[in-house]
N, C-alpha and C positions, 0 to 999 in steps of 0.2 A: 268669365261666363261666355259660353259659346253663343253664336248668333242664332240659336234655335228659336229665339223669340221673334225674329224677323219673319213674319208670316204674311203671305199674300192674302188678299181679301177672300179668295175662294178656298184658302187653306185654314182659315181661322175656325176654331171649334164652333159647332152649331149649338146655339142656345136652345134649351128646351122650350116647347110651346107653353104659353102662360096666359092665354085668353080664357074667358069664362067658359067657352064651349070647347076647350082643348080636350082631346081624347087621349088620356094617358093609358088607356087599356084597362081601366079599373072596372070591376064588375058592379061596384056599388057607387057609380059616379053620380047618381041622382039622389043619394041619401043626404040627409041634413048634415051628417058628420063630414061626408066627403066634400060637400059644398063649403062647409066652414074651413076645411083643410085647403080647398082650392083658393078661397079668399086669402087665407094666410100665405099660401104659396105665391100668390100674385105679388105680394109685398116683396118676397125674396127674389122673384123674377125681375121686378123693377130694379131692385138693388143689384141684381146680376148684370143687367144691362149697363148700369153705371160702372160696375166693377170691370166689365169687359172693356169699356171705353178707356177706363183708367189704365188697364193693362196695356192696351195698344199705345196709349199716349206715352207711358213710361218706358215701354220697349223702344220706341223711337228716340226718346230722351237718352236712354242708356246707350244706344248705338251711336248717337251723335257725340256723346261724351267720350265714347270709346275711340272714335275717329280723331276727335280733338286731342285726346290724350296721346295718341300715337304721333301726331304732328308736333305737339308740345315736347314730347320726349326727344324727337329728332332735333328740334331746335335747341333743347337743353344740351344734348350730346355735342352738337357742333359748336355751340357757344363755349362749352367747357373746353373742348379741344383747342379752339382758337385762343382762349385765355391761357391755357397751359403752354401753347407754342410760344406766344409772346412773352410770357413770364420766364420760361426757360431761356429764351434768347436774351432777355435782359440780364438774367443771373449769370449765364455762361459767357456771353459776348460783351454785353454792355459794361459790366464790372471789370472784366478782363481787359477790355480796350482802354478803360480809364486807367487801370493800373499799369498797363503796358506804356501808355502815353506818359505817365509819370517817369518811367524809366528812360524813355526817349528824351524827356525834358532834362533830366539830370545828365545824361550822356552828352546831349547837345551843349549844355553849359560847359562841361569839361572840355569838349572838343573845341568850342569857340575860344576858351581860355588858352588851350594849347596852340591854336591857330594864331592867336594874337601874339603869343610868345614867339612863335616861329617867324611871324611877320616882323616883329621888332628885331629879332636876331638877324634876319636877312637884310633889313635896312641898315643895321649897324655894320654888317659885313661890307655892304656897298659903300658906306661912308668911310670905313677904314681903308678899303681898296682904293678909293679916290685919293686918300692921303698917301698910300703907297705909290700910286701912279704919279702924284705930284713930286714925291721925293725922288723916284726913279727918273722922272723927266728932268729934274734938276741935275741928277748924276749924268744923264745923257748930254745935257747942255754943257756940263763941265768937261766931259770927254770930248765933245765936239770942239769946244774952245781950245782944249789942249792939242787936238789934232791940227787945228789951224795954226797954232803957235809953232808946232813942230816944223811945219813947212815954210815958215817965214824965214827970209834970208838973214834976219838979225839973230836968229837962233841956230844958224847953220853950224857954228863951231861947237855949241853945247851938244847938239845932236850927233855931230861927228865924234866927239869925245866919248859919249855914252854908247854909241852903236858901232863906232869905227866905220860909219858910212858917211863919207864926206861929200859925196855927191858933187855938186858944183861949187862947193865952198872954195873961196880964194884965200890966199894967205898961208902962213905957216901952219903946219899940222903938228901940234904938240904930241909928244910921246908920253902917254900916261898909262900906268899899269892899273887896270880896273880890278876890283875885287871879284871874287868868284860869284858873288850874288848878282853881278851885272852881266854875267854871261847870257847870251841870247836875249839881251834887253830889248832888241827891236821887236822880236816876236811877242814879248810881254807887253810892249806898248800897243801892238796891233790888237791884242786881246783886250787891253784896257780901253781901246777905242770902240771895239765891236760889242763887248759884253753889255755895257749900259744900253745899247740899242736893242739888244735881244731882251734884256730885262724889261725895257719899256714896252716892247711888244707883248711879253708875257703878262705884264701888269694890265695892259689894255685888254687883252683877251679875257683875263680873269675878271676884270671889272665888268666887261660886257656880259660875260656868262652869269655873274652874280646878279646883275641888273635884270637879265632875262628870267632867272629863277624867281627873283622877287616879283617881277611882272606876272609870271605864271601863277604865283601864289595869290596875287591880287585878283587876277583874271578868273581864278577858280571860284571866286565869290562865295567863300565858305560862310561869310556872315549872313547870307540869305537863309541859312539853315534855321536861324532864330525865328524869322517870320514864317517859314514853312512849318516849323514845330508848333508855333502859336496857332497857325491856321488848323493844323491837325488836332491840336488840343481843343480848340473851339468846336470843330466838327464832331469830335468824339463826345464832348459834353452835350452838344445838341442831340446827338443820336441817343445817348443814354437818357437824357431828359424825355425825349420823345417816347422811348420804350417804357420809361416809368409812368408817364402820363397815360400811355396806351394800356399798360397793365392795370392802372387804377380804374380807367374807364371800363375795360373789359371785366374787371372784378365787380364793378357796380352792375354792369349788364348781366353778368352771370348770376348775381344775387337776385336781380329782378326776374330773370328767366327761371331760376330755381324756385323762387316763391310762387311764380305763376304756374309752374309745372306741379308743385306740391298742392296748390289749390285745385288744379284740374284733377289730380289723382283723388283728392278728397271728394270732389263733386262726382267723379266717376264712381267711387266706392259708395257714395250716398245714393246715386241713381241705381246702382246695382242692387243695393239693399232694398230700395223701394220697389224695384221690379219683383224681387222675391216676395215681398210683402203683398203686393198687388196680385201676384199670381196665386199666392196662398189664399187671399180673400176670395178671389174668383173661383178657385177650386172648391173652397168651402161652400160658397153660395151655390155652385153648380151641383155639388153633392146634395145640398139641402133641398134644392128645387127638384132634383131627381127623386129624393126620398119622399117628398110631399106629393108626388104624382099618385102613388098608391101605397101609402105607408102600411107596413105590416109589422106589428109589434109582436114578437114571439113570446113576450112575457105575459100576454093577456091569456087568462085561463079560458079554455073552451069546454069546461065541464058543463054537463047538461043541467046541473043543479043551479037554477037561477037564484037561489037564496044565498049562495055563497059569494063573497067578494071576488071579482075577476082580476083585480089589479094588485093582489097581495104579492105575487111573484115580482111584479114591476117595482114595487116599493123595496123589496129585499135587494134586487139588483142595483137599484140606485144607491142603497146603503152600502153595498159592496164597493161601488165606485168611490163613495166617500172614504171608505177604509183604504182603498188603494191610493187615493190622493194623500191621505194622512201619512201612509207609509212612505210615499215617494218624497214628500217635502219635509217630513219630520226628521229631526236629527237623531231620532231613536231613543231619546230620554223622555221619561214621563214627567209631566209638570209636578212641581212640588206643591201639593195642596196645603201644606202647613206653612208655606212661606207667607209672610205678612208684608 
């Protein structure tokens, strides 16, 4: 309905005069018939005043409900949008985050297991390299002892026989034919003395390197991933629960707003219908009071013969109205007079 019913006081329809001395412009205003008509008209005029007040009242009521309906509609739309946004976030992100976190939890468990296996392997390597270093150290000690023995005077003869290097050896020098395997035996002894030392250094370097690698592996603190993963899991669960709780709350709010908006629409439609009814009553009373000013019945006979009935034509027209009503509201079938 347009706001055509919002009328300013000076724009409202003028009510017809309805006092006893009102002049409707009738030629026979002083006759007994016209006075009787005026008396009856006054009743309609009083009802017209009441109907006009009711129209003004319900027009304002209608406009108030119209403004309220507009505001409730906006509230409903925004509440619905907010609910849909949170609901979609919970479905697309909350569930996805929970599922993604389960994958991280599984991968973290596998990674921690592999890390423990690596740590155990590195520790075992360090332990075995310590054993290698101990063994090589014993070999180096043996080589060192042999080197000291070589240069002792009591072993001068044996050294001279093996290497043909008699040095400061005193006494006879036996002539012994050495086998081919003993050729360059002095160089072989030198290697025998230095190789264990080199092996010990290599073992020392290897042990240190393996210990450093094991230390780096421990320092990397891979085990902290478990607590980080648990913290992430708890945070994801809290977020998902918050979204679910918010969705439920927004769903309840949306239902309340929807019910309230539907009630407002019903009241608005009710007010709109009443405005139409009040306007119809007002227009009917307005037409009636206007007719009662100077009613002119065209069906009254103006024949000069006063002995004839003057209202015969009025009776027939009223009967015609009865026939029209019957044709309008009848289903077209004649009643069965024989029906019992």
